[in-house]
N, C-alpha and C positions, 0 to 999 in steps of 0.2 A: 907456846903455840901462838902465832900471830892472829889477832882478831881481824875480821874483815872490815874494810873502811865503810863508813856510812854511805849509802847510795839513795838516790831518789830518781824516780822515772821522770824524764824530761817532760815538761808541760806540753811541748809540741808533739809528743808521741801520741798518735791516735788511740783512743780507748779500745778500739776494735782489735788492736794488736795484743794488748796485755790483759784486758779484763776477762775475756773468755778463757785464757790460759790459767789465770789465777783462780777463776771460779772452778775450772775443771780440777786443778790440783788440790784445792781446798776440800773438794768432795772426798778425798782419800783420808781426811783427818779422822783418826780414831779407828780405822779399819783393823780388824783382828785377823791375821793370817795364821790359820791352824791346820791347813790341809796336810795330812800325814804322808810321809814318803819313807821309803826304806832308808836305812842308815847308809850315807854316802861313803863311809869308810869300809864297811864289810858286807853291805847289801842285805843285812838282816832285817827281818820284820819284827823281831823280838825287842820292841822298844816301848817306852812309856813316857808320859808327859813329865817334864822336869820342872820348868818354870816359864814365866812369860817375861819377855824383855820389851822395852820401848826403843824404837829407832826413828831417826829423822828421815822421812820420805823425801823431803826437799825443804829448801828455805826460800820463802817468798819475800818480795819487797812491796809492802803495802803502806801507803802514805809516808814514805820515807823511813819506815821501820822494818826490821827483819822479823819475819814470823815463821817459825818452824812448823811444818806439817808432820805431826807425830803419828806413827802407827804402832801396833803391837804384834809381836810374833811369838808363837808357841815354840818353846825349846823342848826337844825330845832327848831322852837318854837311852842309849843302846845297851841292853843287858849283855850282849855278846862281847863287844869290843870295849865296853865301858867308856864310850865317848859321847859327848853331847853334840847336837846339830839342830839347825833351824828347820821349822816347817817350810813348805814351799812358799816362797815369797819373791817379789820382784827386786831382789838385791843381789849384786855380785859379792862373792866372798871377800871380806876384808875391806869393802868399800862403804863409805859413810852414806852417800846419797843413793836413791833408788836407781834401778836399771834404766827406766825411761829418761831420767835426767842425764845420766852418764852417756847414754847413746845419743842424746840430743847434742851434747858437747862434741862427741865424735863426728856427728853429722856436719855440724857447723865448722869444725876445725879442718875438715877435708879440703876446704877452699879458702879458709880465712886464718890469719895469724891469731895467736891465743888471746891477745889483748882485745881484738875485735870481737872474738867469740864472747868474751866477758861482757862487752857492750851490747851485743845482740841479745844476750840472755837478760840483761838489765831492761831492755826495751820490752821483753816479755814478762817482766816482773819476777824473774828468777835470779837468785843469788848463787853464783859460782865464780870464784876468783880465777885470775889468769893462770896462776901456778897449778891450781887443781885441774884446769882444763888441759894443761900441758902434761900432767901426770897421767890423766886418762888417755890422752892420745898416744903416749909412749907405751902404756900397758895394754891397750885394747885395739890399736889401729889395725893390726893384721887380722884380728878376729872380725872387725867390722867390715873390712874389705871383702872378706869371704862371705859374711852373713847377709849384707844388704846391698852390695853393689849391683847395678844393672849393667849388663854387658850387651854390646851390639857389635857384631863382626869381630869378636875377641877383644874389643876395646871397652874399658870401663867408662860409662858415660853419665852415670847418675846414681842417686841413692833413694831408696824407698824409705821416706821418713816414718811412715807407720811401722814398717818393719824394724827400723832403728829404735824407735821409742817404745813400742808396745809388743814387738815380736808377732805382728799380724800382717797379712798380705793386703787387706783392704778394710774399708770401713765396716762392712757387714760383719767381718770376723772380729773387729774391734768392739762393736756393740754387743756381740755374743760373749766376748771375754770380760767386758766391764759393763754389764747391763744396768747396774745401779749408779755408776759414776757418770755416765754420759747424760747430757741434757738435750732438750730439743733445740735445734738451731739450724742455720743454713750456712753452707760454705760454698765458695766458688773457686774456679781455677785462678792461678796467679800467673802473671805474664811479665817476666823481666824484659824490659825494653831493649831492643838492639840499638847500639850507638848510632845516633843520627836519625833514628826512625821517627822521633817525635816531630822534627822539623819537616820531614817529608810528609808526615801524616797531616800536619796543619796546611801545608801547601796543596796537597791533594784535595782536602776538603774544601778549600777556597775555590778551586777549579770546579769541583762538583757542584758547589752552591751556585756558581755562575751559570752552569749548564742546566740547573734545575734537577740534578741527580741527588739520590740519597747519599748522606755522608758515610764515610767509613767510621765504624764505632771505635776501633782500637788501632794503635800504631803497630807496625810489624814487631813481633816479639818472639821470645822463646817461651815454651810452656814447660813449667816445672814437672818433673817426673811424678811428684806427689799428686798433681792435679787430677789425673785420671782415676787415681785411687780414692779421691775425696768427694766424688759425686754424692750429693744428698747427705754430706757429713756435717757434724757440728764443728764449730770453729775450734781449732786447737792451736 
């Protein structure tokens, strides 16, 4: 198995991009998932605790070093079909990293090549290599398009990032689902700038200043779909 190359977050990357993400993901360290579910193979309730396993929730990049966020999962044994299975947990079957990380990869790969997704994750302090992103995209792309795509007049126009990463529709539901993991913070909307808008923005503000009018605060831009979902949310 090929080991991942050493990575270090660029010094020019603003801390506000990666520190809240790292802090949030570190809060999952040591969590024990033991919520009982019926056997997925035969739907029987006649099951008992078998053992506890350790899994890697995600791998972070901190001070140029990789750090695994480990969680524990209860394994149950079905007395009817004689098979073992995991307690309810945020993992896809047969996938190493947790569901939020997998879905973040899918979200980013919807509009970016795989090597760029790897670099975007690096900026957030998350380690996932290009080939892994590609494998996720091949395996889960159809599911993600159905699960989180936003449609307008029968056209797919965006993705709900909260739905993708945490299977919730808004921040209120996110706080209810992860009450102990979220921390106090403030988030704002993000505005990808339209090409050429910054130049027009500066010119317009010069004219407004000459006329004694109030300046325009932001250049013309697109508002991400995630923005309206994130009012009063912590930084993610």
